[in-house]
Steps between C-alpha positions, in 0.01 A plus 500: 500500500643839398528797735232688304245222556579485872439875533180510293331185643374660828370801307309282254358285783369806690353651186319178411346503848395862447326425171327182624313669789243777487624657823727802483868451556678678787845372410756779502729348228217495245409863571862601457527301179201660328541844656463766231790727410533809718749783511540442879623182671270294719502573873572234759184595697276500191183301577421195295209524259277235365569399141235330287597160369418610148693581186806653673570190707438272204731707278773492762461124539526455122813716487657299781414175322669624184803595704518146640471348154790704361820315443788560732718599201257780408503652849878466517530673162304799629699524822845441358439689174615224263453638149449159338242384752323836499483495119301175524234680704480832314632621166809728514308739272301613806795702628755478776548199725367694800178583317447142382557369852246752632243391241558134590436565869213751484263311271229696315519815713504810273841662480384835640332324796794293622470481882843643578484799731823660376386457140164666563652788699752558219215513249338778701822701493534447125136600443555826687816573300313429176227749596768768547648423158155514337439839656828625353405359160167688506678822595753459216226421247312814604823694460552358150145593402551854629823543301336364182227762527752782560612707204861427400573875468487534879818291531843648437600207280175495304355181353832313527516556876132405539539167319820422688327569830203282406728216398684520832175493698361205303820308564469578872141369498616172346763466774235562768279230346788254526578599860133460596490133392856375520466363855153350457524120551201444272677685216814294546296180511319580173833586337657170611196312370528675162162672534627858517344762272791642300299815431565599864835663584570276800499176298717650226740617770519156661544331161783733403678446833472124455635523143792724594597275791623221269374488136621853424847418632514185286397673177741792551778251569419321173502831311859565607612136490398456134608853400154609392629840604680635297470244214131574431420815700740754652310492830191322625325449835181285494194630685249218440497129577521270196492119526508259207365149444535272197218244478453513876874481576623791710812646341721685752694795354804381308415129485601289197191351331459218252410601145179293511378697803570838339340406168179671615476846659494520880240632742592808699379584849547873542423719798522880507512694825363841401136587440327568172456346158789492253608357164791255480714337230687169536819431302702176490846530340817294457816705556752222419444414132841393354619668180790301343566764235585772749606263779258672739151471642178664385143532628172351388138579586305185592165641610315830540151575629381854568207710628435272799256660751623433853396593854600400856226235501630336180718197564558270201585555134470197270747562218412165339139611450617835361739324262221281362267796436506690171460872450154440348375366833567832674191714566434787264505856627693436819787323670481123563451378853839326531720676243589489131752264345765684297772236444409129547702261714823362356632201702841584650780273378876478546728332246740229602825635640368849572484624861165540675259760363339756732128533425384819671132572572438874542175665607475865392241755613354754255546859612169691506328168409543562129433186288759399241436472126492128416573548128807711577634238743464223243672710237795593721560171685356236266854395402584414864879529450695786654229597749603769751292540815653839574396629156151351541466669839609842372296499177168413665550675837488186716628433850638152591344392831517118513752233408578131511716271287584142414785335309512265202772252396533225241329181615373178349172658387636822347545362147143365505357833613700692238379267222138524616502882487723542197795653687826451305838416650437165670790345305748770605737433788717770652848409619735706708815583297835419655670813623881478483712687746670815375792460739832378351636159603659513842869423524620216720579607853614344825528121509434460125758760392777344709446146366506563125838327462533135386627382837152555639336298223359253752297782653360637176196276527388708797491821297318615189727791410820326394629635170471260208261258673134450419264296712 
């Protein structure tokens, strides 16, 4: 018999007696067990009260019975905090280990009604602080409204000063909204569960902090590790989260992928952290195309889709569906819901003997939300070869905001993919030329120089620099 069963058996026995009789129970342990939550502790001289043997006693008896039936390993997992055992009880997607252990021990009690005195008192303090922040927000909004109704000529700086002042106040209001909700446990719980409304500043703030804590550091490290800066752009700092999957396979930034996997376009999960609607363009380019004639490397455009409407609530972009759509399927008189295909997908390939190819995926934001001319893009970049992202950015007034990449090398399926899509060069193999040293032959020195005479002929076999001998 486990220790848990020994502790719970007297409680279950007393509760069964309480539910089997119609008389009221005067037992002090039962009253203490079902005593409702209070902000003050119970007094030692508090008189006992009669408790009906109804639903409360039956519910407590059922809870105790469930506790007895639990395995000893489950209780030990909660107490000792074993991640493997705790994962068997509750999914790690629910949040931290402490929260999962609390859920496992509190049953179906609503989160905001957990019977922990410190927790409830802290919620009161947070509620009071939130009321103060809301009052400040109302005051700032009234101030903004008053400035908007004021004539710009009354300010020394005119309209420029007025707009600058309004922008500063609106930014301060957004900061107050974040401060009002940042300590709310319900907000943090919804964010951990993935149910946060990204239209609200607090959830965008939490999402950006989570991204910058690890994913941002990884992608910036890859940008410098693979020389994306300055090979493709002179400077670049991503401001949005971009994750890539090929046929359900998550591709971390910089991973080497098989040519069969990259034969179809990927899916992108993109998250922006500032409010408002915007238009985006996605470009996939290869910056390591070998050119034997010039003994150098060129660039090639593999995919381009433009005029993509995007907002903080948007999450996934299916490039495979966009690649299969034709321009005739786009709605007339307006922009398509998920973007317009400009250059279709060309499977990335690397010829035998060439080093790995860097396939960069750039997400660019349109300044002033101006859509791009599809016919002009096809005319300028239909040839694919010699594509320059810097020139594309400058000509169409775009701002790079997101990035990820993968690498491609020659593998056993590359020739098959190249033949299937009509890509030439599968029979070409690159070999590294032998580079001879430009230094003159070194003269014999030391031991070898002293033993060049015939009397040391027995020792010549230990040297390779004896004049007149070839080995």
